[in-house]
C-alpha positions in Angstrom: 3.5 174.8 59.7 1.3 176.1 57.0 -1.9 175.1 58.8 -0.7 177.0 61.9 0.0 180.1 59.8 -3.5 179.9 58.3 -5.0 179.6 61.8 -3.0 182.6 63.0 -4.3 184.7 60.2 -7.9 183.9 61.1 -7.1 184.7 64.8 -5.8 188.1 63.8 -9.3 189.2 62.9 -10.1 189.4 66.6 -8.2 192.7 66.7 -11.1 194.3 64.9 -12.9 194.2 68.2 -10.8 197.3 69.1 -13.4 199.3 67.0 -15.9 198.5 69.7 -14.0 200.3 72.4 -15.4 203.7 71.5 -19.1 202.8 71.6 -18.6 200.6 74.7 -16.8 203.2 76.9 -18.1 206.5 75.6 -21.3 207.4 77.4 -22.2 209.7 74.5 -22.3 206.9 71.9 -25.5 206.0 70.2 -26.7 203.1 68.0 -25.2 205.0 65.0 -21.7 204.6 66.5 -22.3 200.9 67.0 -23.6 200.5 63.5 -20.6 202.4 62.0 -18.2 200.2 64.0 -19.7 197.0 62.8 -20.0 198.3 59.2 -16.2 199.1 59.2 -15.5 195.6 60.7 -17.6 194.0 58.0 -15.8 196.0 55.3 -12.3 195.0 56.5 -12.9 191.3 56.6 -13.2 190.8 52.8 -10.2 193.0 52.2 -8.3 191.0 54.8 -9.1 187.7 52.9 -8.3 189.3 49.5 -4.9 190.4 50.7 -3.8 186.9 51.6 -5.2 185.3 48.4 -4.5 188.0 45.9 -1.4 189.9 47.3 -0.7 191.5 43.9 -4.0 193.5 44.2 -3.6 194.3 47.9 -2.2 197.9 47.4 -5.3 199.5 45.9 -7.9 196.9 47.0 -6.8 196.5 50.6 -4.0 198.7 51.9 -5.2 202.1 50.7 -8.9 201.5 51.5 -8.0 200.3 55.0 -5.7 203.2 55.7 -8.5 205.6 54.5 -11.0 204.0 56.8 -8.6 204.3 59.6 -8.0 207.9 58.9 -11.7 208.6 58.8 -12.6 206.7 62.0 -9.7 207.3 64.3 -10.5 211.0 65.1 -13.8 209.9 66.7 -12.9 206.4 67.7 -9.3 205.8 68.9 -9.8 202.0 68.7 -10.1 202.4 64.9 -6.3 203.0 64.9 -6.1 199.2 64.7 -7.0 199.6 61.0 -3.5 201.1 60.5 -2.1 197.8 61.8 -4.1 195.9 59.2 -2.9 198.3 56.5 0.7 197.7 57.6 0.1 193.9 57.4 -1.3 194.3 53.9 1.7 196.3 52.8 4.0 193.7 54.3 2.3 191.0 52.3 2.1 192.8 49.0 5.1 195.2 48.8 8.8 195.0 48.7 10.6 195.5 52.0 11.6 199.1 51.2 8.1 200.1 50.0 6.5 198.4 53.0 8.8 200.3 55.4 7.7 203.5 53.8 4.1 202.6 54.4 4.9 201.9 58.1 6.5 205.4 58.4 3.5 207.0 56.8 1.0 205.1 58.9 3.1 206.0 62.0 2.8 209.7 61.1 -0.9 209.4 60.8 -1.2 207.7 64.2 1.0 210.5 65.8 -1.2 213.1 64.1 -4.4 211.7 65.4 -2.9 211.6 68.9 -3.1 215.4 68.7 -6.3 216.1 66.7 -8.6 213.3 68.0 -11.7 214.3 69.9 -11.5 211.2 72.1 -10.6 212.4 75.6 -7.4 211.3 77.4 -6.3 208.8 78.5 -8.7 206.8 76.3 -7.1 208.3 73.2 -3.7 206.9 74.0 -5.1 203.5 75.0 -6.2 203.1 71.4 -3.3 204.8 69.6 -0.1 203.7 71.3 -0.7 199.9 71.0 -1.6 200.4 67.4 1.6 202.4 66.8 3.7 199.5 68.2 1.8 196.7 66.6 1.8 198.2 63.1 5.6 197.9 63.1 5.7 194.5 64.9 3.1 192.8 62.8 4.1 194.6 59.6 7.7 193.5 60.0 6.6 190.0 60.8 4.6 189.8 57.6 7.6 191.0 55.6 9.7 188.2 57.1 7.0 185.6 56.4 6.6 186.7 52.8 10.4 186.7 52.2 10.7 183.3 53.7 7.9 181.9 51.5 9.5 183.5 48.5 12.9 182.1 49.3 11.3 178.6 49.8 9.5 178.9 46.5 12.8 180.0 44.8 14.6 177.1 46.4 12.0 174.6 45.2 12.3 176.1 41.7 16.1 175.8 41.7 15.9 172.3 43.0 13.5 171.3 40.2 15.8 173.0 37.7 18.8 171.2 39.0 17.0 167.9 39.0 16.0 168.5 35.4 19.5 169.4 34.3 20.9 166.4 36.2 18.4 164.2 34.3 19.5 165.6 31.0 23.2 165.2 31.9 22.6 161.6 32.9 20.7 160.9 29.6 23.6 162.5 27.6 26.1 160.4 29.6 24.3 157.2 28.9 23.8 158.1 25.2 27.6 158.8 24.9 28.5 155.7 26.7 26.2 153.5 24.7 27.5 155.1 21.5 31.1 154.3 22.6 30.3 150.8 23.7 28.1 149.8 20.8 30.1 151.6 18.2 33.3 149.8 19.1 31.8 146.4 19.8 29.5 146.3 16.8 32.3 147.4 14.5 34.4 144.5 15.8 31.5 142.1 15.3 30.8 143.3 11.7 34.4 143.1 10.7 34.9 139.6 12.2 31.6 138.4 10.8 32.7 139.5 7.3 36.0 137.8 7.8 34.3 134.6 9.1 32.1 134.4 6.0 35.2 134.6 3.8 37.0 131.9 5.8 34.2 129.3 6.0 35.2 127.7 2.7 39.0 128.3 2.8 39.9 127.8 6.5 37.0 126.3 8.6 39.2 126.0 11.7 40.0 129.7 11.7 36.4 130.6 10.9 35.3 128.7 14.0 37.8 130.7 16.0 36.5 134.0 14.6 33.0 132.9 15.4 34.0 132.3 19.0 35.5 135.8 19.1 32.3 137.2 17.8 30.4 135.5 20.5 32.9 136.7 23.2 32.7 140.3 21.9 28.9 140.3 21.9 28.8 138.9 25.5 31.3 141.5 26.7 29.4 144.3 25.0 26.1 143.2 26.6 27.8 143.2 30.0 29.3 146.6 29.4 25.9 148.0 28.3 24.2 146.8 31.4 27.0 148.3 33.6 26.8 151.6 31.7 23.0 151.9 32.2 23.4 151.4 35.9 26.4 153.7 36.1 28.7 151.0 37.5 31.1 150.7 34.6 34.6 152.0 35.0 36.7 151.7 31.8 40.4 150.8 32.3 43.1 152.2 30.1 45.2 149.0 30.3 42.2 146.9 29.2 41.4 149.3 26.3 45.0 149.3 25.2 44.9 145.5 25.0 41.5 145.4 23.3 42.7 148.0 20.8 45.8 146.0 20.1 43.8 142.9 19.6 41.1 144.6 17.4 43.6 146.2 15.1 45.9 143.2 14.9 43.0 141.0 13.8 42.6 143.3 10.7 46.2 143.0 9.8 47.2 146.5 11.2 50.6 146.7 12.9 50.1 148.2 16.3 52.8 149.9 18.3 51.9 150.8 21.9 54.0 153.0 24.2 52.7 153.6 27.7 54.5 155.4 30.5 54.2 152.7 33.2 55.0 155.3 35.9 51.8 157.2 35.3 49.2 156.6 38.0 45.9 158.0 36.7 42.9 158.9 38.8 39.7 156.8 38.1 37.5 159.5 36.6 40.3 160.7 34.2 41.3 157.1 33.3 37.6 156.3 32.5 37.3 159.2 30.1 40.7 158.6 28.4 39.8 154.9 28.0 36.6 155.8 26.2 38.4 158.3 24.1 40.9 155.6 23.1 38.0 153.2 22.3 36.4 155.8 20.0 39.6 156.7 18.3 40.4 153.0 17.5 36.9 152.4 16.4 37.3 155.2 13.8 40.6 153.7 12.7 38.9 150.3 12.2 35.9 151.8 10.3 37.4 154.6 8.2 41.2 154.6 8.1 42.2 151.6 6.0 45.5 151.8 7.8 48.4 149.4 7.9 50.1 150.8 10.9 48.8 152.5 14.1 50.8 154.0 16.9 49.3 154.5 20.3 51.1 156.5 23.0 50.3 157.6 26.6 52.7 160.0 28.2 53.1 163.1 30.4 54.4 166.1 28.5 54.2 169.9 29.0 52.0 169.6 32.1 49.5 167.3 30.3 48.6 163.7 30.2 48.6 163.0 26.4 47.0 160.1 24.6 48.1 160.1 20.9 46.6 157.7 18.3 48.3 158.0 14.9 47.6 155.9 11.8 48.9 155.9 8.2 45.4 155.6 6.6 43.5 157.7 4.2 43.1 160.6 6.7 40.9 163.4 5.4 38.9 166.3 6.7 35.5 164.7 7.1 33.0 166.3 9.5 33.1 165.0 13.1 30.5 162.5 14.0 28.7 162.0 17.3 31.5 159.9 18.7 34.2 162.6 18.4 31.8 165.3 19.4 31.0 163.4 22.6 34.7 162.8 23.2 35.4 166.5 23.0 32.6 167.2 25.5 33.8 164.7 28.0 37.5 165.8 27.8 36.5 169.5 27.9 34.7 168.7 31.2 38.1 167.7 32.6 39.7 171.0 31.3 41.4 169.1 28.5 41.4 169.3 24.7 41.1 167.0 21.6 43.1 167.8 18.5 42.8 166.0 15.1 45.4 166.6 12.5 46.7 165.0 9.3 45.6 164.5 5.7 47.8 161.5 4.8 47.0 159.6 7.9 45.3 160.9 11.0 46.8 161.9 14.4 44.4 162.3 17.3 45.7 163.9 20.5 43.7 163.8 23.7 45.2 165.8 26.5 44.1 166.7 30.0 46.0 168.7 32.7 48.2 166.5 34.9 46.8 168.2 38.0 43.4 166.5 37.4 44.8 163.3 35.9 47.3 162.1 38.5 
């Protein structure tokens, strides 16, 4: 397509031959008329090339000089009216649609004026002027459409590149959040169990072996989940996370109470985000709360699906870390909210609208 357009632009130079009509058909023409016609043709060619390669400079370097040459030549050579067609093409390339149309009107006025004041006899005068009047609108409008199409294509390419860049950033952030959630929970469990195993080696070797087996199982599960997260295949399950949370907290001596509305059927995307939120919340209980009791509830209330994790630990108003910040971003993307309350113990409420959750 582009090669055809470039070829067409070169072919358009043949219209400069209209300048030769006057010397060719006027018996009064001399070598001066021929020399002047060829000189004007030679002057237009570089302006023609400049208009395509430097459209920002076309107004003063191409459009205006070509129109001036046309105004100077047309009274004595009606074929020179073709220069107005080139001026219209230059305006179509370099100007906005509104400005280019104003140029077309002005050039049409000049052509109409020269149809009256030209010294070229009839009907030769009209043979040169009328086709140029038609062509300056046809070719000028065509150039406007081509330029607008090219601009739209360039803008589309720019937008696609911007969208691709933003999608890449979003995917990196997703993987970073998922890896934080996965590794934070799993490594915390491994660290806690490893510490417990080191204490049990001398006192209860059999239980120590069991804890070591749990450490291995947790590490293998974490490795599998990391691989799935990187490839985008992992889909977290609330039921699995509830069971894992119960197991992780119970192994630390925390009494766990889980209440789940079994009638709730949650869509996959919402369930995934809520499961990751539960994982992050339980990880924080394990790391920081020093709790003895933890209540986990999942219910529908006030038009929301609410996940509530409440512990009786030390609580506090510590700044939010990356895990809780990432949780807020993911839940906010679903139109939901995350609320943390409590000083003697902590209650974390994660809620999303039921209309996107079920």
